[in-house]
N, CA, C and O atoms as a GROMACS GRO file, in nm:
protein
  544
    1MET      N    1  13.580   9.372  12.856
    1MET     CA    2  13.520   9.457  12.755
    1MET      C    3  13.369   9.465  12.771
    1MET      O    4  13.311   9.572  12.753
    2THR      N    5  13.305   9.354  12.804
    2THR     CA    6  13.159   9.353  12.811
    2THR      C    7  13.113   9.325  12.952
    2THR      O    8  13.191   9.281  13.037
    3ASN      N    9  12.985   9.350  12.975
    3ASN     CA   10  12.928   9.314  13.104
    3ASN      C   11  12.885   9.168  13.100
    3ASN      O   12  12.920   9.097  13.006
    4ASP      N   13  12.813   9.124  13.199
    4ASP     CA   14  12.773   8.983  13.208
    4ASP      C   15  12.684   8.936  13.094
    4ASP      O   16  12.680   8.817  13.064
    5VAL      N   17  12.613   9.027  13.030
    5VAL     CA   18  12.523   8.988  12.922
    5VAL      C   19  12.593   8.994  12.786
    5VAL      O   20  12.532   8.958  12.686
    6GLY      N   21  12.718   9.037  12.781
    6GLY     CA   22  12.793   9.035  12.656
    6GLY      C   23  12.779   9.161  12.573
    6GLY      O   24  12.792   9.155  12.450
    7PHE      N   25  12.754   9.275  12.635
    7PHE     CA   26  12.748   9.399  12.561
    7PHE      C   27  12.806   9.512  12.646
    7PHE      O   28  12.823   9.498  12.767
    8GLN      N   29  12.835   9.622  12.579
    8GLN     CA   30  12.884   9.742  12.648
    8GLN      C   31  12.842   9.863  12.567
    8GLN      O   32  12.845   9.860  12.444
    9ILE      N   33  12.804   9.970  12.635
    9ILE     CA   34  12.777  10.098  12.570
    9ILE      C   35  12.911  10.168  12.550
    9ILE      O   36  12.989  10.184  12.644
   10LEU      N   37  12.938  10.211  12.427
   10LEU     CA   38  13.058  10.286  12.395
   10LEU      C   39  13.021  10.432  12.378
   10LEU      O   40  12.924  10.463  12.308
   11ASN      N   41  13.094  10.521  12.438
   11ASN     CA   42  13.072  10.665  12.424
   11ASN      C   43  13.176  10.720  12.328
   11ASN      O   44  13.296  10.714  12.356
   12PHE      N   45  13.130  10.773  12.215
   12PHE     CA   46  13.220  10.829  12.115
   12PHE      C   47  13.233  10.979  12.136
   12PHE      O   48  13.134  11.048  12.163
   13GLN      N   49  13.354  11.028  12.125
   13GLN     CA   50  13.382  11.170  12.148
   13GLN      C   51  13.360  11.248  12.019
   13GLN      O   52  13.435  11.232  11.923
   14PRO      N   53  13.257  11.333  12.016
   14PRO     CA   54  13.237  11.414  11.895
   14PRO      C   55  13.337  11.529  11.888
   14PRO      O   56  13.376  11.586  11.990
   15CYS      N   57  13.378  11.560  11.767
   15CYS     CA   58  13.461  11.678  11.740
   15CYS      C   59  13.373  11.772  11.658
   15CYS      O   60  13.288  11.728  11.581
   16GLY      N   61  13.394  11.898  11.674
   16GLY     CA   62  13.315  11.990  11.593
   16GLY      C   63  13.333  12.133  11.633
   16GLY      O   64  13.407  12.167  11.726
   17ASP      N   65  13.263  12.215  11.561
   17ASP     CA   66  13.262  12.358  11.586
   17ASP      C   67  13.125  12.411  11.544
   17ASP      O   68  13.029  12.335  11.539
   18ASP      N   69  13.116  12.539  11.513
   18ASP     CA   70  12.987  12.596  11.480
   18ASP      C   71  12.931  12.545  11.347
   18ASP      O   72  12.816  12.573  11.314
   19ARG      N   73  13.010  12.471  11.270
   19ARG     CA   74  12.963  12.412  11.144
   19ARG      C   75  12.893  12.278  11.164
   19ARG      O   76  12.817  12.235  11.077
   20GLY      N   77  12.918  12.212  11.278
   20GLY     CA   78  12.857  12.082  11.302
   20GLY      C   79  12.951  11.990  11.376
   20GLY      O   80  13.054  12.032  11.429
   21SER      N   81  12.915  11.862  11.380
   21SER     CA   82  12.989  11.763  11.457
   21SER      C   83  13.035  11.648  11.369
   21SER      O   84  12.979  11.622  11.262
   22LEU      N   85  13.138  11.578  11.416
   22LEU     CA   86  13.195  11.465  11.346
   22LEU      C   87  13.242  11.364  11.450
   22LEU      O   88  13.298  11.402  11.553
   23ILE      N   89  13.220  11.238  11.423
   23ILE     CA   90  13.275  11.131  11.506
   23ILE      C   91  13.356  11.040  11.416
   23ILE      O   92  13.307  10.992  11.314
   24ALA      N   93  13.481  11.016  11.454
   24ALA     CA   94  13.568  10.924  11.380
   24ALA      C   95  13.564  10.788  11.450
   24ALA      O   96  13.576  10.781  11.572
   25LEU      N   97  13.547  10.683  11.373
   25LEU     CA   98  13.549  10.546  11.425
   25LEU      C   99  13.676  10.480  11.375
   25LEU      O  100  13.702  10.478  11.254
   26GLU      N  101  13.755  10.425  11.466
   26GLU     CA  102  13.882  10.366  11.429
   26GLU      C  103  13.893  10.224  11.484
   26GLU      O  104  13.872  10.200  11.603
   27GLN      N  105  13.926  10.130  11.393
   27GLN     CA  106  13.945   9.992  11.438
   27GLN      C  107  14.057   9.984  11.538
   27GLN      O  108  14.160  10.051  11.525
   28LEU      N  109  14.035   9.903  11.639
   28LEU     CA  110  14.127   9.883  11.750
   28LEU      C  111  14.155  10.013  11.827
   28LEU      O  112  14.250  10.021  11.905
   29GLY      N  113  14.070  10.113  11.803
   29GLY     CA  114  14.072  10.237  11.880
   29GLY      C  115  13.943  10.244  11.959
   29GLY      O  116  13.928  10.174  12.060
   30ASN      N  117  13.849  10.326  11.914
   30ASN     CA  118  13.719  10.330  11.982
   30ASN      C  119  13.627  10.218  11.934
   30ASN      O  120  13.518  10.202  11.989
   31VAL      N  121  13.667  10.143  11.834
   31VAL     CA  122  13.601  10.018  11.794
   31VAL      C  123  13.699   9.907  11.831
   31VAL      O  124  13.810   9.904  11.779
   32PRO      N  125  13.660   9.814  11.919
   32PRO     CA  126  13.757   9.721  11.980
   32PRO      C  127  13.791   9.597  11.896
   32PRO      O  128  13.820   9.492  11.953
   33PHE      N  129  13.788   9.609  11.764
   33PHE     CA  130  13.826   9.496  11.679
   33PHE      C  131  13.861   9.549  11.540
   33PHE      O  132  13.835   9.665  11.508
   34ASP      N  133  13.922   9.463  11.459
   34ASP     CA  134  13.944   9.494  11.318
   34ASP      C  135  13.810   9.497  11.247
   34ASP      O  136  13.732   9.402  11.260
   35ILE      N  137  13.781   9.601  11.175
   35ILE     CA  138  13.654   9.614  11.104
   35ILE      C  139  13.668   9.547  10.968
   35ILE      O  140  13.750   9.588  10.886
   36LYS      N  141  13.586   9.444  10.946
   36LYS     CA  142  13.591   9.372  10.819
   36LYS      C  143  13.466   9.395  10.734
   36LYS      O  144  13.466   9.363  10.615
   37ARG      N  145  13.362   9.451  10.793
   37ARG     CA  146  13.239   9.473  10.719
   37ARG      C  147  13.163   9.588  10.783
   37ARG      O  148  13.158   9.601  10.905
   38ILE      N  149  13.104   9.672  10.699
   38ILE     CA  150  13.020   9.783  10.743
   38ILE      C  151  12.891   9.778  10.664
   38ILE      O  152  12.892   9.762  10.542
   39TYR      N  153  12.779   9.790  10.734
   39TYR     CA  154  12.650   9.797  10.665
   39TYR      C  155  12.556   9.885  10.746
   39TYR      O  156  12.584   9.915  10.862
   40TYR      N  157  12.445   9.926  10.685
   40TYR     CA  158  12.346  10.003  10.758
   40TYR      C  159  12.206   9.965  10.714
   40TYR      O  160  12.182   9.925  10.600
   41MET      N  161  12.114   9.980  10.807
   41MET     CA  162  11.973   9.953  10.784
   41MET      C  163  11.897  10.085  10.788
   41MET      O  164  11.928  10.172  10.869
   42PHE      N  165  11.800  10.099  10.700
   42PHE     CA  166  11.717  10.219  10.698
   42PHE      C  167  11.583  10.185  10.635
   42PHE      O  168  11.566  10.077  10.578
   43ASP      N  169  11.488  10.275  10.644
   43ASP     CA  170  11.353  10.255  10.591
   43ASP      C  171  11.284  10.131  10.649
   43ASP      O  172  11.203  10.068  10.581
   44THR      N  173  11.317  10.096  10.772
   44THR     CA  174  11.248   9.984  10.836
   44THR      C  175  11.103  10.025  10.862
   44THR      O  176  11.078  10.130  10.921
   45LYS      N  177  11.013   9.945  10.820
   45LYS     CA  178  10.870   9.979  10.829
   45LYS      C  179  10.821   9.973  10.974
   45LYS      O  180  10.875   9.899  11.056
   46GLU      N  181  10.719  10.051  11.002
   46GLU     CA  182  10.660  10.058  11.136
   46GLU      C  183  10.612   9.919  11.180
   46GLU      O  184  10.548   9.847  11.104
   47GLY      N  185  10.643   9.884  11.303
   47GLY     CA  186  10.599   9.758  11.360
   47GLY      C  187  10.686   9.638  11.326
   47GLY      O  188  10.658   9.527  11.371
   48ILE      N  189  10.790   9.659  11.247
   48ILE     CA  190  10.879   9.549  11.207
   48ILE      C  191  10.985   9.526  11.315
   48ILE      O  192  11.038   9.620  11.374
   49SER      N  193  11.015   9.399  11.338
   49SER     CA  194  11.126   9.361  11.427
   49SER      C  195  11.229   9.287  11.343
   49SER      O  196  11.195   9.216  11.248
   50ARG      N  197  11.355   9.304  11.378
   50ARG     CA  198  11.464   9.242  11.304
   50ARG      C  199  11.556   9.170  11.402
   50ARG      O  200  11.531   9.166  11.522
   51GLY      N  201  11.662   9.113  11.347
   51GLY     CA  202  11.760   9.044  11.430
   51GLY      C  203  11.720   8.898  11.447
   51GLY      O  204  11.724   8.821  11.351
   52PHE      N  205  11.683   8.861  11.569
   52PHE     CA  206  11.644   8.724  11.601
   52PHE      C  207  11.754   8.626  11.564
   52PHE      O  208  11.730   8.526  11.496
   53HIS      N  209  11.877   8.657  11.609
   53HIS     CA  210  11.990   8.569  11.586
   53HIS      C  211  12.103   8.604  11.681
   53HIS      O  212  12.102   8.707  11.749
   54ALA      N  213  12.200   8.516  11.684
   54ALA     CA  214  12.328   8.538  11.753
   54ALA      C  215  12.437   8.499  11.655
   54ALA      O  216  12.410   8.440  11.550
   55HIS      N  217  12.560   8.532  11.689
   55HIS     CA  218  12.675   8.494  11.607
   55HIS      C  219  12.770   8.409  11.689
   55HIS      O  220  12.788   8.430  11.809
   56LYS      N  221  12.831   8.313  11.623
   56LYS     CA  222  12.929   8.226  11.689
   56LYS      C  223  13.062   8.298  11.710
   56LYS      O  224  13.127   8.276  11.813
   57ALA      N  225  13.104   8.382  11.617
   57ALA     CA  226  13.234   8.447  11.626
   57ALA      C  227  13.226   8.599  11.609
   57ALA      O  228  13.306   8.672  11.668
   58LEU      N  229  13.134   8.646  11.531
   58LEU     CA  230  13.128   8.788  11.496
   58LEU      C  231  13.096   8.876  11.615
   58LEU      O  232  13.012   8.843  11.698
   59LYS      N  233  13.164   8.988  11.621
   59LYS     CA  234  13.137   9.093  11.719
   59LYS      C  235  13.092   9.215  11.641
   59LYS      O  236  13.131   9.234  11.526
   60GLN      N  237  13.009   9.299  11.702
   60GLN     CA  238  12.956   9.415  11.632
   60GLN      C  239  12.958   9.538  11.720
   60GLN      O  240  12.952   9.529  11.842
   61VAL      N  241  12.966   9.654  11.655
   61VAL     CA  242  12.931   9.781  11.716
   61VAL      C  243  12.820   9.838  11.630
   61VAL      O  244  12.836   9.851  11.509
   62VAL      N  245  12.707   9.871  11.692
   62VAL     CA  246  12.594   9.930  11.621
   62VAL      C  247  12.568  10.069  11.675
   62VAL      O  248  12.581  10.095  11.795
   63ILE      N  249  12.531  10.159  11.584
   63ILE     CA  250  12.510  10.299  11.618
   63ILE      C  251  12.386  10.348  11.545
   63ILE      O  252  12.376  10.331  11.423
   64ALA      N  253  12.292  10.408  11.616
   64ALA     CA  254  12.179  10.474  11.552
   64ALA      C  255  12.229  10.613  11.511
   64ALA      O  256  12.227  10.706  11.591
   65VAL      N  257  12.275  10.626  11.387
   65VAL     CA  258  12.330  10.754  11.342
   65VAL      C  259  12.219  10.856  11.318
   65VAL      O  260  12.244  10.976  11.311
   66SER      N  261  12.097  10.808  11.305
   66SER     CA  262  11.979  10.893  11.296
   66SER      C  263  11.862  10.817  11.357
   66SER      O  264  11.853  10.695  11.344
   67GLY      N  265  11.774  10.889  11.424
   67GLY     CA  266  11.657  10.824  11.482
   67GLY      C  267  11.691  10.734  11.598
   67GLY      O  268  11.787  10.758  11.671
   68SER      N  269  11.608  10.630  11.615
   68SER     CA  270  11.626  10.542  11.731
   68SER      C  271  11.572  10.403  11.702
   68SER      O  272  11.492  10.382  11.610
   69CYS      N  273  11.618  10.307  11.783
   69CYS     CA  274  11.565  10.172  11.782
   69CYS      C  275  11.603  10.107  11.915
   69CYS      O  276  11.688  10.158  11.988
   70ASN      N  277  11.539   9.996  11.945
   70ASN     CA  278  11.561   9.925  12.070
   70ASN      C  279  11.621   9.788  12.042
   70ASN      O  280  11.575   9.716  11.954
   71PHE      N  281  11.725   9.753  12.118
   71PHE     CA  282  11.786   9.621  12.112
   71PHE      C  283  11.747   9.544  12.237
   71PHE      O  284  11.756   9.598  12.348
   72THR      N  285  11.706   9.421  12.222
   72THR     CA  286  11.692   9.329  12.333
   72THR      C  287  11.806   9.228  12.319
   72THR      O  288  11.817   9.159  12.218
   73LEU      N  289  11.888   9.222  12.422
   73LEU     CA  290  12.007   9.137  12.422
   73LEU      C  291  11.990   9.027  12.525
   73LEU      O  292  11.937   9.051  12.634
   74ASP      N  293  12.034   8.908  12.491
   74ASP     CA  294  12.009   8.790  12.573
   74ASP      C  295  12.134   8.703  12.570
   74ASP      O  296  12.181   8.665  12.463
   75ASP      N  297  12.187   8.670  12.688
   75ASP     CA  298  12.303   8.582  12.696
   75ASP      C  299  12.263   8.438  12.731
   75ASP      O  300  12.349   8.356  12.762
   76GLY      N  301  12.136   8.408  12.726
   76GLY     CA  302  12.087   8.276  12.761
   76GLY      C  303  12.036   8.268  12.904
   76GLY      O  304  11.970   8.171  12.941
   77LYS      N  305  12.066   8.369  12.984
   77LYS     CA  306  12.020   8.375  13.122
   77LYS      C  307  11.948   8.505  13.152
   77LYS      O  308  11.848   8.506  13.225
   78THR      N  309  11.997   8.614  13.097
   78THR     CA  310  11.944   8.747  13.126
   78THR      C  311  11.910   8.818  12.996
   78THR      O  312  11.986   8.815  12.900
   79ARG      N  313  11.793   8.884  12.995
   79ARG     CA  314  11.752   8.967  12.881
   79ARG      C  315  11.758   9.113  12.925
   79ARG      O  316  11.709   9.148  13.032
   80THR      N  317  11.818   9.197  12.842
   80THR     CA  318  11.834   9.338  12.871
   80THR      C  319  11.795   9.419  12.748
   80THR      O  320  11.828   9.381  12.635
   81SER      N  321  11.724   9.529  12.769
   81SER     CA  322  11.688   9.619  12.659
   81SER      C  323  11.777   9.741  12.661
   81SER      O  324  11.807   9.796  12.767
   82VAL      N  325  11.819   9.783  12.542
   82VAL     CA  326  11.903   9.901  12.527
   82VAL      C  327  11.843   9.986  12.415
   82VAL      O  328  11.826   9.940  12.303
   83LEU      N  329  11.812  10.112  12.448
   83LEU     CA  330  11.762  10.206  12.349
   83LEU      C  331  11.881  10.277  12.286
   83LEU      O  332  11.962  10.336  12.356
   84LEU      N  333  11.890  10.272  12.154
   84LEU     CA  334  11.991  10.349  12.082
   84LEU      C  335  11.921  10.470  12.022
   84LEU      O  336  11.834  10.456  11.937
   85ASP      N  337  11.960  10.589  12.066
   85ASP     CA  338  11.894  10.711  12.018
   85ASP      C  339  11.989  10.830  12.013
   85ASP      O  340  11.945  10.945  12.012
   86ASN      N  341  12.119  10.802  12.009
   86ASN     CA  342  12.218  10.908  12.013
   86ASN      C  343  12.338  10.866  11.927
   86ASN      O  344  12.398  10.762  11.956
   87PRO      N  345  12.375  10.941  11.824
   87PRO     CA  346  12.487  10.901  11.739
   87PRO      C  347  12.623  10.907  11.808
   87PRO      O  348  12.723  10.865  11.751
   88CYS      N  349  12.627  10.958  11.931
   88CYS     CA  350  12.752  10.959  12.008
   88CYS      C  351  12.768  10.833  12.093
   88CYS      O  352  12.867  10.817  12.164
   89LYS      N  353  12.671  10.743  12.086
   89LYS     CA  354  12.677  10.619  12.163
   89LYS      C  355  12.669  10.499  12.069
   89LYS      O  356  12.589  10.496  11.975
   90GLY      N  357  12.754  10.403  12.096
   90GLY     CA  358  12.751  10.279  12.021
   90GLY      C  359  12.724  10.163  12.115
   90GLY      O  360  12.748  10.173  12.236
   91LEU      N  361  12.675  10.056  12.060
   91LEU     CA  362  12.648   9.934  12.138
   91LEU      C  363  12.741   9.825  12.086
   91LEU      O  364  12.728   9.779  11.973
   92TYR      N  365  12.835   9.785  12.171
   92TYR     CA  366  12.924   9.674  12.138
   92TYR      C  367  12.853   9.545  12.178
   92TYR      O  368  12.809   9.530  12.292
   93ILE      N  369  12.841   9.451  12.083
   93ILE     CA  370  12.776   9.322  12.109
   93ILE      C  371  12.878   9.212  12.083
   93ILE      O  372  12.930   9.199  11.972
   94ASP      N  373  12.906   9.135  12.185
   94ASP     CA  374  13.002   9.026  12.176
   94ASP      C  375  12.941   8.907  12.101
   94ASP      O  376  12.822   8.908  12.068
   95ASP      N  377  13.022   8.806  12.075
   95ASP     CA  378  12.970   8.683  12.014
   95ASP      C  379  12.880   8.610  12.114
   95ASP      O  380  12.886   8.636  12.235
   96PHE      N  381  12.799   8.521  12.065
   96PHE     CA  382  12.705   8.441  12.144
   96PHE      C  383  12.613   8.528  12.230
   96PHE      O  384  12.586   8.496  12.346
   97VAL      N  385  12.565   8.637  12.172
   97VAL     CA  386  12.461   8.720  12.234
   97VAL      C  387  12.345   8.727  12.136
   97VAL      O  388  12.359   8.774  12.024
   98TRP      N  389  12.229   8.678  12.182
   98TRP     CA  390  12.108   8.683  12.101
   98TRP      C  391  12.060   8.828  12.095
   98TRP      O  392  12.061   8.897  12.196
   99ARG      N  393  12.019   8.874  11.977
   99ARG     CA  394  11.970   9.010  11.964
   99ARG      C  395  11.840   9.015  11.886
   99ARG      O  396  11.820   8.945  11.787
  100GLU      N  397  11.753   9.101  11.934
  100GLU     CA  398  11.627   9.133  11.867
  100GLU      C  399  11.620   9.285  11.861
  100GLU      O  400  11.653   9.353  11.959
  101ILE      N  401  11.577   9.339  11.747
  101ILE     CA  402  11.575   9.484  11.727
  101ILE      C  403  11.433   9.525  11.689
  101ILE      O  404  11.373   9.466  11.600
  102ASP      N  405  11.381   9.626  11.759
  102ASP     CA  406  11.245   9.672  11.729
  102ASP      C  407  11.232   9.820  11.764
  102ASP      O  408  11.331   9.887  11.796
  103GLN      N  409  11.111   9.871  11.759
  103GLN     CA  410  11.078  10.010  11.790
  103GLN      C  411  11.161  10.107  11.706
  103GLN      O  412  11.210  10.207  11.756
  104PHE      N  413  11.175  10.076  11.578
  104PHE     CA  414  11.247  10.164  11.486
  104PHE      C  415  11.168  10.293  11.466
  104PHE      O  416  11.049  10.287  11.434
  105SER      N  417  11.231  10.407  11.484
  105SER     CA  418  11.167  10.533  11.446
  105SER      C  419  11.168  10.541  11.293
  105SER      O  420  11.248  10.474  11.228
  106SER      N  421  11.080  10.622  11.238
  106SER     CA  422  11.069  10.631  11.092
  106SER      C  423  11.198  10.683  11.027
  106SER      O  424  11.223  10.657  10.909
  107ASP      N  425  11.278  10.757  11.103
  107ASP     CA  426  11.403  10.813  11.049
  107ASP      C  427  11.527  10.736  11.093
  107ASP      O  428  11.639  10.787  11.081
  108CYS      N  429  11.509  10.615  11.144
  108CYS     CA  430  11.624  10.540  11.197
  108CYS      C  431  11.718  10.495  11.085
  108CYS      O  432  11.675  10.435  10.987
  109VAL      N  433  11.845  10.525  11.104
  109VAL     CA  434  11.953  10.468  11.023
  109VAL      C  435  12.046  10.401  11.123
  109VAL      O  436  12.108  10.467  11.206
  110LEU      N  437  12.055  10.269  11.114
  110LEU     CA  438  12.134  10.190  11.207
  110LEU      C  439  12.260  10.142  11.136
  110LEU      O  440  12.253  10.063  11.042
  111LEU      N  441  12.374  10.191  11.181
  111LEU     CA  442  12.504  10.156  11.125
  111LEU      C  443  12.562  10.040  11.204
  111LEU      O  444  12.558  10.040  11.327
  112ALA      N  445  12.617   9.942  11.134
  112ALA     CA  446  12.679   9.826  11.200
  112ALA      C  447  12.821   9.808  11.149
  112ALA      O  448  12.845   9.808  11.029
  113LEU      N  449  12.914   9.792  11.243
  113LEU     CA  450  13.053   9.761  11.214
  113LEU      C  451  13.076   9.619  11.263
  113LEU      O  452  13.048   9.587  11.378
  114ALA      N  453  13.126   9.533  11.176
  114ALA     CA  454  13.139   9.391  11.209
  114ALA      C  455  13.285   9.347  11.206
  114ALA      O  456  13.365   9.395  11.126
  115SER      N  457  13.317   9.254  11.295
  115SER     CA  458  13.453   9.203  11.306
  115SER      C  459  13.485   9.096  11.202
  115SER      O  460  13.601   9.058  11.186
  116GLU      N  461  13.384   9.049  11.131
  116GLU     CA  462  13.404   8.941  11.034
  116GLU      C  463  13.327   8.972  10.906
  116GLU      O  464  13.232   9.050  10.907
  117HIS      N  465  13.370   8.911  10.796
  117HIS     CA  466  13.294   8.918  10.672
  117HIS      C  467  13.166   8.837  10.689
  117HIS      O  468  13.157   8.753  10.778
  118TYR      N  469  13.068   8.862  10.603
  118TYR     CA  470  12.943   8.786  10.610
  118TYR      C  471  12.971   8.637  10.590
  118TYR      O  472  13.040   8.597  10.497
  119ASP      N  473  12.914   8.557  10.680
  119ASP     CA  474  12.926   8.412  10.672
  119ASP      C  475  12.799   8.354  10.733
  119ASP      O  476  12.781   8.358  10.855
  120GLU      N  477  12.713   8.301  10.651
  120GLU     CA  478  12.586   8.246  10.698
  120GLU      C  479  12.608   8.139  10.805
  120GLU      O  480  12.524   8.122  10.894
  121ASN      N  481  12.719   8.066  10.798
  121ASN     CA  482  12.747   7.960  10.896
  121ASN      C  483  12.778   8.014  11.035
  121ASN      O  484  12.778   7.939  11.132
  122ASP      N  485  12.804   8.144  11.046
  122ASP     CA  486  12.830   8.206  11.176
  122ASP      C  487  12.702   8.239  11.252
  122ASP      O  488  12.705   8.264  11.372
  123TYR      N  489  12.589   8.239  11.183
  123TYR     CA  490  12.461   8.276  11.243
  123TYR      C  491  12.399   8.159  11.318
  123TYR      O  492  12.406   8.044  11.274
  124ILE      N  493  12.338   8.189  11.432
  124ILE     CA  494  12.247   8.097  11.500
  124ILE      C  495  12.111   8.164  11.494
  124ILE      O  496  12.089   8.265  11.561
  125ARG      N  497  12.020   8.109  11.416
  125ARG     CA  498  11.892   8.175  11.389
  125ARG      C  499  11.775   8.113  11.465
  125ARG      O  500  11.660   8.155  11.449
  126ASN      N  501  11.803   8.016  11.547
  126ASN     CA  502  11.700   7.951  11.627
  126ASN      C  503  11.735   7.970  11.774
  126ASN      O  504  11.845   7.935  11.817
  127TYR      N  505  11.641   8.025  11.852
  127TYR     CA  506  11.671   8.057  11.991
  127TYR      C  507  11.706   7.932  12.072
  127TYR      O  508  11.799   7.935  12.153
  128ASN      N  509  11.634   7.822  12.052
  128ASN     CA  510  11.665   7.699  12.126
  128ASN      C  511  11.804   7.645  12.092
  128ASN      O  512  11.874   7.594  12.179
  129ALA      N  513  11.844   7.656  11.964
  129ALA     CA  514  11.980   7.616  11.925
  129ALA      C  515  12.083   7.708  11.989
  129ALA      O  516  12.192   7.663  12.026
  130PHE      N  517  12.050   7.836  12.003
  130PHE     CA  518  12.138   7.931  12.070
  130PHE      C  519  12.159   7.890  12.216
  130PHE      O  520  12.272   7.886  12.264
  131ILE      N  521  12.051   7.860  12.286
  131ILE     CA  522  12.060   7.820  12.428
  131ILE      C  523  12.143   7.693  12.440
  131ILE      O  524  12.227   7.681  12.530
  132LYS      N  525  12.120   7.599  12.351
  132LYS     CA  526  12.197   7.473  12.354
  132LYS      C  527  12.346   7.500  12.331
  132LYS      O  528  12.430   7.443  12.400
  133ALA      N  529  12.378   7.586  12.234
  133ALA     CA  530  12.518   7.619  12.204
  133ALA      C  531  12.583   7.693  12.321
  133ALA      O  532  12.701   7.672  12.350
  134LYS      N  533  12.509   7.778  12.388
  134LYS     CA  534  12.563   7.852  12.504
  134LYS      C  535  12.597   7.758  12.618
  134LYS      O  536  12.690   7.784  12.695
  135ASN      N  537  12.523   7.651  12.631
  135ASN     CA  538  12.540   7.559  12.744
  135ASN      C  539  12.635   7.443  12.714
  135ASN      O  540  12.650   7.353  12.797
  136THR      N  541  12.698   7.444  12.598
  136THR     CA  542  12.794   7.338  12.567
  136THR      C  543  12.935   7.389  12.569
  136THR      O  544  13.029   7.312  12.546
   0.00000   0.00000   0.00000
């Protein structure tokens, strides 16, 4: 499902006509897990960075449904940047992938589909603890 760094770009097929476009997201269809939580971020202030964590079990698909933002993904060995700027593309992020999000455009709305309910114990919020957990 993912490349060596633990992520994959998903291409969503838009449907539409002269009235506009629509993309349907379906669990275990074009989203590769049961969706247990949906949230979105918006009005992120200029110069702000978010994320700075990994998850022990949670998997995510994130989509910039409006505007753009940049993800830096890290598997403990390789760091890769991915620009999200198209609502027809999603970013699948596996568990144990460190993520940092920045370069939010003023109109960015970032939608996240999560495989698990919110659980603070699933978060790794310290990069050194993340590296240690990856190597055990």
